[in-house]
C-alpha positions, 0 to 999 in steps of 0.5 A, a space after each residue: 496520509 494517516 489511513 495509508 500509514 495505518 494500512 502499512 503498519 500491518 505486515 499482512 497488508 504490506 505483503 498483500 501490496 507486495 504481491 499486487 506489484 506483479 499484477 491484479 490478483 483475486 481475493 482467493 489468490 491473495 488469501 492462499 498466501 496467508 494462514 489466516 481466516 477469510 474474514 480476517 483477510 477481508 478486514 485487511 482488504 477493507 483497510 487497504 481500500 479505505 486507504 485507497 491503496 487498492 482498487 477492488 473490481 468485481 469479476 463474476 463471483 470473484 473480486 480482483 484487487 489492483 495496486 494503486 501505486 500512485 497513492 502509495 508513492 504520493 503518501 511516502 513522498 509527502 511523508 519524506 517532504 515533511 522531514 525535508 527529504 526528497 528531490 531538494 534534500 541532497 543540495 540542502 544537505 551539501 550546504 549544511 555539510 559545508 
């Protein structure tokens, strides 16, 4: 979970994930959305891969990135549950309010 939140801590990486919600994109297509160098974007992609938030697939000379939404959901749900939030939380809150 630590690697996921490290990856999510950067606005550029969050934007990459948002772009990938619409489907796989090549590294070049993703880089076109940012005003940073390709080596900087490559470092961002590496952090996202290390956190297992994206899957990289070679397609000829390009690399296609795919969002791994299940990993993101699992990390966020795990974080919410650590604070007592989640599916059981509304009932628990009702008990506290009574």
